[in-house]
DRENDO-1510 file (C-alpha; in Angstrom, 1 decimal, always signed):
<recs>
REC; n; res; u; v; w
REC; 1; MET; +73.2; +134.0; +111.0 .
REC; 2; ALA; +72.6; +130.3; +110.4 .
REC; 3; ARG; +69.7; +128.4; +109.0 .
REC; 4; ILE; +68.5; +126.0; +111.6 .
REC; 5; LEU; +65.9; +123.2; +111.3 .
REC; 6; ILE; +64.1; +122.2; +114.5 .
REC; 7; VAL; +62.5; +118.7; +114.4 .
REC; 8; GLU; +60.3; +118.3; +117.5 .
REC; 9; ASP; +56.7; +117.0; +117.7 .
REC; 10; GLU; +56.0; +119.0; +121.0 .
REC; 11; ALA; +54.8; +122.3; +119.5 .
REC; 12; ALA; +55.3; +124.3; +122.6 .
REC; 13; LEU; +58.9; +123.2; +123.1 .
REC; 14; SER; +59.6; +123.7; +119.4 .
REC; 15; ASP; +58.2; +127.2; +119.6 .
REC; 16; LEU; +60.3; +128.0; +122.7 .
REC; 17; VAL; +63.5; +126.9; +121.0 .
REC; 18; ARG; +62.6; +128.7; +117.8 .
REC; 19; SER; +61.9; +132.0; +119.7 .
REC; 20; HIS; +65.2; +131.8; +121.5 .
REC; 21; LEU; +67.3; +131.0; +118.4 .
REC; 22; GLU; +65.6; +133.7; +116.3 .
REC; 23; LYS; +66.4; +136.3; +119.0 .
REC; 24; GLU; +70.1; +135.2; +118.5 .
REC; 25; GLY; +69.7; +136.1; +114.8 .
REC; 26; HIS; +69.2; +132.7; +113.3 .
REC; 27; ALA; +66.6; +131.8; +110.6 .
REC; 28; VAL; +64.6; +128.9; +111.9 .
REC; 29; GLU; +62.4; +126.3; +110.3 .
REC; 30; GLN; +60.2; +123.8; +112.1 .
REC; 31; ALA; +59.2; +120.2; +111.3 .
REC; 32; PHE; +57.0; +118.1; +113.5 .
REC; 33; ASP; +57.6; +114.6; +112.3 .
REC; 34; GLY; +60.3; +112.6; +110.5 .
REC; 35; ARG; +59.0; +112.9; +107.0 .
REC; 36; GLN; +58.5; +116.7; +107.3 .
REC; 37; ALA; +62.1; +116.9; +108.6 .
REC; 38; LEU; +63.6; +115.1; +105.6 .
REC; 39; ALA; +61.6; +117.2; +103.1 .
REC; 40; ALA; +62.6; +120.4; +104.9 .
REC; 41; ALA; +66.2; +119.4; +105.0 .
REC; 42; ASP; +66.2; +118.8; +101.2 .
REC; 43; ARG; +64.4; +122.0; +100.6 .
REC; 44; ALA; +66.0; +124.5; +103.0 .
REC; 45; ARG; +69.6; +123.0; +103.3 .
REC; 46; PRO; +69.9; +124.0; +106.9 .
REC; 47; ASP; +73.3; +124.7; +108.5 .
REC; 48; LEU; +72.3; +122.7; +111.6 .
REC; 49; VAL; +69.5; +120.4; +112.6 .
REC; 50; ILE; +68.1; +120.0; +116.1 .
REC; 51; LEU; +66.5; +116.6; +116.1 .
REC; 52; ASP; +64.2; +114.9; +118.7 .
REC; 53; TRP; +64.7; +111.2; +119.1 .
REC; 54; MET; +61.0; +110.3; +119.7 .
REC; 55; LEU; +59.0; +111.4; +116.7 .
REC; 56; PRO; +55.8; +110.1; +115.1 .
REC; 57; GLY; +56.3; +108.0; +112.0 .
REC; 58; LEU; +60.0; +107.9; +111.4 .
REC; 59; ASP; +61.8; +108.2; +114.7 .
REC; 60; GLY; +64.8; +110.4; +115.2 .
REC; 61; LEU; +67.4; +107.7; +114.7 .
REC; 62; GLU; +65.9; +106.9; +111.3 .
REC; 63; VAL; +65.8; +110.5; +110.3 .
REC; 64; CYS; +69.4; +111.0; +111.5 .
REC; 65; GLN; +70.5; +108.1; +109.4 .
REC; 66; GLU; +68.6; +109.4; +106.3 .
REC; 67; LEU; +70.0; +112.9; +106.8 .
REC; 68; ARG; +73.5; +111.5; +107.0 .
REC; 69; ARG; +73.1; +109.7; +103.6 .
REC; 70; LYS; +72.9; +113.1; +101.8 .
REC; 71; HIS; +74.0; +115.9; +104.1 .
REC; 72; LEU; +77.0; +117.0; +106.1 .
REC; 73; MET; +75.3; +119.6; +108.4 .
REC; 74; PRO; +75.8; +119.0; +112.2 .
REC; 75; ILE; +72.9; +117.3; +114.0 .
REC; 76; LEU; +72.1; +117.9; +117.7 .
REC; 77; MET; +70.0; +115.1; +119.1 .
REC; 78; LEU; +67.4; +115.7; +121.8 .
REC; 79; THR; +66.0; +112.9; +123.9 .
REC; 80; ALA; +64.7; +111.9; +127.3 .
REC; 81; ARG; +66.5; +108.5; +126.9 .
REC; 82; GLY; +69.4; +108.9; +129.4 .
REC; 83; GLU; +71.2; +105.5; +129.1 .
REC; 84; VAL; +74.8; +105.6; +127.8 .
REC; 85; ALA; +74.0; +103.0; +125.2 .
REC; 86; ASP; +71.3; +105.2; +123.8 .
REC; 87; ARG; +73.7; +108.1; +123.5 .
REC; 88; VAL; +76.2; +105.9; +121.8 .
REC; 89; THR; +73.6; +104.7; +119.4 .
REC; 90; GLY; +72.7; +108.3; +118.5 .
REC; 91; LEU; +76.3; +109.2; +117.8 .
REC; 92; GLN; +76.9; +106.1; +115.8 .
REC; 93; VAL; +74.1; +106.8; +113.4 .
REC; 94; GLY; +75.5; +110.2; +112.7 .
REC; 95; ALA; +74.5; +112.7; +115.4 .
REC; 96; ASP; +77.3; +115.2; +116.3 .
REC; 97; ASP; +76.1; +116.1; +119.8 .
REC; 98; TYR; +73.5; +114.9; +122.3 .
REC; 99; LEU; +71.4; +116.8; +124.8 .
REC; 100; GLY; +69.1; +115.1; +127.3 .
REC; 101; LYS; +65.6; +116.2; +128.2 .
REC; 102; PRO; +64.7; +118.2; +130.1 .
REC; 103; PHE; +67.3; +120.7; +129.2 .
REC; 104; SER; +68.2; +124.4; +129.7 .
REC; 105; ILE; +67.5; +126.6; +126.7 .
REC; 106; VAL; +70.8; +128.4; +127.5 .
REC; 107; GLU; +72.7; +125.1; +127.3 .
REC; 108; LEU; +71.0; +124.2; +124.0 .
REC; 109; ALA; +71.9; +127.6; +122.6 .
REC; 110; ALA; +75.5; +127.1; +123.7 .
REC; 111; ARG; +75.7; +123.7; +122.1 .
REC; 112; VAL; +74.3; +125.1; +118.9 .
REC; 113; ALA; +76.8; +127.9; +118.9 .
REC; 114; SER; +79.6; +125.4; +119.5 .
REC; 115; LEU; +78.6; +123.1; +116.6 .
REC; 116; LEU; +78.2; +126.1; +114.2 .
REC; 117; ARG; +81.7; +127.4; +115.4 .
REC; 118; ARG; +83.1; +123.9; +114.6 .
REC; 119; VAL; +81.6; +123.9; +111.1 .
REC; 120; ALA; +83.0; +127.4; +110.5 .
REC; 121; LEU; +86.5; +126.4; +111.6 .
REC; 122; ASP; +86.3; +123.2; +109.5 .
REC; 123; SER; +85.3; +125.2; +106.4 .
REC; 124; ALA; +88.0; +127.8; +107.0 .
REC; 125; ALA; +90.6; +125.1; +107.4 .
REC; 126; ALA; +89.5; +123.3; +104.3 .
REC; 127; SER; +89.5; +126.5; +102.4 .
REC; 128; SER; +92.8; +127.9; +103.6 .
REC; 129; ASP; +94.7; +124.6; +103.9 .
REC; 130; SER; +93.2; +122.8; +100.9 .
REC; 131; THR; +96.7; +122.6; +99.3 .
REC; 132; GLN; +98.6; +122.0; +102.5 .
REC; 133; PRO; +100.0; +118.6; +103.4 .
REC; 134; LEU; +97.7; +116.5; +105.6 .
REC; 135; ALA; +99.6; +114.2; +108.0 .
REC; 136; PHE; +98.2; +111.4; +110.3 .
REC; 137; GLY; +101.0; +109.4; +111.8 .
REC; 138; PRO; +103.1; +107.9; +109.0 .
REC; 139; LEU; +100.5; +108.9; +106.3 .
REC; 140; VAL; +101.1; +112.2; +104.5 .
REC; 141; LEU; +98.9; +113.5; +101.7 .
REC; 142; ASP; +100.0; +116.3; +99.5 .
REC; 143; PRO; +96.9; +117.6; +97.7 .
REC; 144; ALA; +98.8; +120.2; +95.7 .
REC; 145; GLY; +101.2; +117.6; +94.4 .
REC; 146; HIS; +98.5; +114.9; +94.1 .
REC; 147; ARG; +100.7; +112.4; +95.9 .
REC; 148; ALA; +100.7; +110.5; +99.2 .
REC; 149; THR; +103.4; +108.8; +101.2 .
REC; 150; LEU; +103.4; +106.2; +103.9 .
REC; 151; ALA; +106.4; +106.1; +106.1 .
REC; 152; GLY; +108.2; +108.1; +103.5 .
REC; 153; SER; +107.4; +105.8; +100.6 .
REC; 154; ALA; +105.2; +107.0; +97.7 .
REC; 155; LEU; +101.8; +105.3; +97.5 .
REC; 156; ASP; +100.5; +104.2; +94.1 .
REC; 157; LEU; +96.9; +105.7; +94.3 .
REC; 158; SER; +94.5; +106.2; +91.5 .
REC; 159; LYS; +92.9; +109.6; +91.1 .
REC; 160; ARG; +89.7; +108.4; +92.7 .
REC; 161; GLU; +91.6; +106.8; +95.6 .
REC; 162; MET; +93.5; +110.1; +96.1 .
REC; 163; ASP; +90.2; +112.1; +96.0 .
REC; 164; LEU; +88.6; +109.7; +98.5 .
REC; 165; LEU; +91.6; +109.8; +100.9 .
REC; 166; GLU; +91.8; +113.6; +100.7 .
REC; 167; LEU; +88.1; +113.9; +101.6 .
REC; 168; LEU; +88.4; +111.6; +104.6 .
REC; 169; LEU; +91.6; +113.3; +105.9 .
REC; 170; GLN; +90.1; +116.8; +105.5 .
REC; 171; HIS; +87.2; +115.8; +107.7 .
REC; 172; PRO; +88.5; +113.4; +110.4 .
REC; 173; GLY; +85.8; +111.8; +112.5 .
REC; 174; ARG; +83.0; +112.8; +110.1 .
REC; 175; THR; +80.8; +110.1; +108.7 .
REC; 176; PHE; +80.2; +110.0; +104.9 .
REC; 177; SER; +77.4; +108.0; +103.5 .
REC; 178; ARG; +77.9; +105.7; +100.6 .
REC; 179; GLU; +75.4; +107.7; +98.6 .
REC; 180; PHE; +77.3; +111.0; +99.3 .
REC; 181; LEU; +80.6; +109.4; +98.3 .
REC; 182; LEU; +79.1; +108.0; +95.1 .
REC; 183; GLU; +77.8; +111.4; +94.0 .
REC; 184; ARG; +80.9; +113.2; +95.1 .
REC; 185; LEU; +83.5; +110.9; +93.5 .
REC; 186; TRP; +81.6; +109.2; +90.7 .
REC; 187; GLY; +79.1; +112.0; +89.8 .
REC; 188; SER; +75.3; +112.3; +90.0 .
REC; 189; ASP; +74.9; +110.5; +86.6 .
REC; 190; PHE; +76.7; +107.4; +87.8 .
REC; 191; ASP; +74.3; +104.4; +87.7 .
REC; 192; GLY; +76.3; +102.1; +89.9 .
REC; 193; LEU; +75.7; +100.5; +93.3 .
REC; 194; ASP; +77.0; +101.2; +96.8 .
REC; 195; ARG; +79.3; +98.2; +96.3 .
REC; 196; ALA; +81.5; +100.5; +94.1 .
REC; 197; VAL; +82.3; +102.6; +97.2 .
REC; 198; ASP; +82.9; +99.4; +99.3 .
REC; 199; THR; +85.3; +98.0; +96.6 .
REC; 200; GLN; +87.2; +101.3; +96.4 .
REC; 201; MET; +87.5; +101.4; +100.2 .
REC; 202; VAL; +88.9; +97.9; +100.4 .
REC; 203; ARG; +91.6; +98.8; +97.8 .
REC; 204; LEU; +92.4; +102.0; +99.6 .
REC; 205; ARG; +92.6; +100.3; +103.0 .
REC; 206; ARG; +94.9; +97.6; +101.6 .
REC; 207; LYS; +97.3; +100.2; +100.2 .
REC; 208; LEU; +97.4; +102.1; +103.5 .
REC; 209; GLY; +98.5; +99.1; +105.5 .
REC; 210; ASP; +98.0; +99.5; +109.2 .
REC; 211; VAL; +96.8; +103.0; +108.8 .
REC; 212; GLY; +93.9; +101.6; +106.7 .
REC; 213; GLY; +92.4; +100.5; +110.1 .
REC; 214; ARG; +91.6; +104.1; +110.8 .
REC; 215; ILE; +89.0; +104.1; +108.0 .
REC; 216; GLU; +86.0; +102.8; +109.9 .
REC; 217; THR; +82.9; +101.3; +108.5 .
REC; 218; VAL; +79.8; +103.0; +110.1 .
REC; 219; TRP; +77.1; +100.3; +110.0 .
REC; 220; GLY; +74.2; +101.1; +107.7 .
REC; 221; ILE; +75.7; +104.5; +106.7 .
REC; 222; GLY; +79.2; +104.6; +105.2 .
REC; 223; TYR; +82.7; +105.4; +106.3 .
REC; 224; ARG; +84.8; +107.8; +108.5 .
REC; 225; PHE; +88.4; +108.4; +109.2 .
REC; 226; ARG; +89.6; +108.3; +112.8 .
REC; 227; PRO; +92.7; +110.4; +113.6 .
REC; 228; GLU; +93.9; +107.8; +116.0 .
REC; 229; LEU; +93.6; +104.0; +115.8 .
REC; 230; ALA; +90.8; +102.5; +117.9 .
REC; 231; GLN; +92.1; +101.0; +121.1 .
REC; 232; THR; +91.5; +97.3; +121.5 .
</recs>
């Protein structure tokens, strides 16, 4: 059973989705505008969010962006906007999947199951392989030995750089907000600025050489590590 937050201002549609997901054994909470959604996410800590793009007040993109600043749960974006550019925008601000309206409730349930399965696999992998070497091309990180090598040569990384690199490599493709990284690596009592993360990332990229290009800046949010270099 998963905790799922539905953010949809059309009450009838929200109720339909809720009913179907509850029949599948999930615990479901509803929010009908952007501000309710952010409050519900902070309170309930859902395992997954189903988020409509067109919402009163804060729209879905703004909500998605704010959620990504603090949370890692997968986000399934719903929208009647069918242009490729719109889908790309949704994914760039932090959505994990996209479903156009109108949609089949069966397909939505299948996408929810797929996202939850992915999270479970990621968690299992992170748990069972947390001390196993992580390799991406010439870059190899050995969490157990607290060392990293690039093309066979040891990298001189600080503890914070090592922690940052490990986090990114354990979740390739996942976007981490600056706020999340600050709290995770500096601690909740740190009274610094987002620039602390940016400065650390510049140093890490420089030490990684060409592989540093795989650490992408996600505009307005933070950073992510791409398993493969972007094609130009």
